[in-house]
C-alpha positions as CSV (number, residue, x, y, z in Angstrom):
1,M,23.3,-164.7,-55.5
2,P,26.4,-163.6,-54.2
3,K,29.7,-163.9,-56.1
4,W,33.3,-164.8,-55.0
5,K,36.7,-163.2,-55.5
6,Q,39.9,-163.4,-54.1
7,G,40.6,-161.2,-51.3
8,D,43.6,-160.0,-49.4
9,G,46.4,-162.9,-49.4
10,P,44.9,-166.3,-48.9
11,T,41.6,-165.5,-48.3
12,I,38.0,-165.5,-50.4
13,N,35.2,-162.8,-50.3
14,C,32.0,-163.2,-50.9
15,K,29.1,-161.0,-51.9
16,S,30.6,-159.2,-54.4
17,K,29.3,-158.3,-57.7
18,V,31.4,-160.0,-59.9
19,G,33.4,-163.3,-60.3
20,R,31.8,-167.3,-59.7
21,L,29.0,-167.8,-57.7
22,C,28.9,-168.2,-53.7
23,A,26.5,-170.0,-51.5
24,A,26.2,-170.9,-47.9
25,A,27.0,-174.3,-47.2
26,K,23.3,-175.6,-47.1
27,F,21.6,-177.4,-49.4
28,E,17.7,-176.9,-49.5
29,C,15.0,-179.5,-48.7
30,G,12.0,-179.9,-50.8
31,S,9.1,-181.8,-51.3
32,I,9.3,-185.5,-52.8
33,S,8.8,-185.6,-56.6
34,K,9.9,-187.2,-59.6
35,F,13.1,-185.0,-59.6
36,H,14.0,-185.3,-55.7
37,T,13.0,-188.2,-54.4
38,E,13.2,-189.6,-50.8
39,Q,16.6,-190.9,-51.2
40,L,17.5,-187.4,-52.2
41,E,15.8,-185.5,-49.5
42,A,17.4,-188.2,-46.5
43,A,20.7,-187.4,-48.4
44,T,20.3,-183.5,-48.5
45,R,19.3,-183.8,-44.4
46,D,22.6,-186.1,-43.9
47,L,24.8,-183.3,-46.1
48,N,23.6,-180.5,-44.1
49,A,24.2,-182.4,-40.5
50,K,27.4,-183.3,-42.0
51,L,28.0,-179.5,-43.1
52,E,26.6,-178.3,-39.6
53,E,29.0,-180.6,-37.7
54,V,32.1,-179.4,-39.7
55,A,31.0,-175.7,-39.3
56,K,31.2,-176.3,-35.6
57,D,34.2,-178.3,-35.0
58,D,36.6,-177.3,-37.2
59,K,39.9,-176.2,-35.2
60,D,41.7,-174.7,-38.3
61,R,38.6,-172.7,-39.1
62,P,39.6,-169.0,-39.7
63,P,38.4,-166.3,-37.1
64,G,34.9,-164.9,-38.7
65,A,34.9,-167.4,-41.7
66,D,31.5,-168.8,-43.1
67,L,31.4,-172.4,-44.7
68,S,30.2,-171.5,-48.5
69,I,30.0,-173.6,-51.5
70,I,31.8,-171.9,-54.3
71,E,32.0,-172.2,-58.1
72,T,35.2,-173.0,-59.8
73,P,36.0,-174.0,-63.3
74,D,35.4,-177.7,-62.8
75,G,32.7,-177.9,-60.3
76,L,31.7,-176.9,-56.8
77,F,34.2,-176.5,-53.8
78,L,33.7,-176.1,-50.1
79,A,35.9,-173.3,-48.7
80,W,36.1,-170.9,-45.9
81,T,34.9,-167.3,-46.8
82,Q,34.7,-163.9,-45.5
83,S,31.2,-162.7,-46.3
84,S,31.8,-158.8,-44.4
85,G,34.9,-157.7,-45.7
86,E,34.7,-154.1,-47.5
87,R,36.9,-155.5,-50.2
88,A,34.1,-157.6,-51.5
89,A,32.6,-155.1,-53.6
90,I,35.4,-153.5,-55.2
91,D,35.6,-153.3,-58.9
92,N,37.1,-156.1,-61.2
93,E,40.9,-155.3,-60.4
94,D,40.9,-158.2,-58.2
95,E,39.1,-160.9,-60.0
96,I,40.8,-164.1,-61.4
97,D,39.2,-164.8,-64.5
98,N,42.1,-167.3,-65.8
99,E,40.6,-171.2,-65.0
100,D,44.2,-172.1,-64.3
101,E,45.1,-169.2,-61.9
102,I,41.5,-170.2,-60.3
103,R,42.8,-173.7,-59.8
104,K,46.2,-172.8,-58.2
105,F,45.2,-170.1,-55.8
106,L,42.3,-172.7,-54.5
107,G,44.4,-176.0,-54.8
108,T,41.8,-177.7,-56.0
109,H,41.9,-181.0,-57.5
110,D,39.7,-184.3,-58.7
111,C,38.8,-186.1,-55.6
112,S,39.0,-189.4,-57.3
113,S,42.7,-188.7,-58.9
114,Q,43.8,-188.6,-54.8
115,E,43.7,-191.3,-52.4
116,N,42.1,-190.9,-49.0
């Protein structure tokens, strides 16, 4: 699975060989089982429909960006990423490995700590 790292300026590059996980913002559907119930399958389809709508309609989407789910020190985070940049596979010099620096760069926080 691709990894992400900070790109030039306020961008995130996917498809790096180092860093934290980066995946397309689409959940896999599956057969109903003890670990993937009908309710989970329905939620998966609802989430995918909402993510497709956001990817299509977000007026603030950066040009050429892909909607991705990226790994952070505290959980998963939806982000617009660049997956075709030349800098995506360079060595570790731009990698952020300090958890506080990652949080600061991404601006992440616990959703339950903020009112909607």
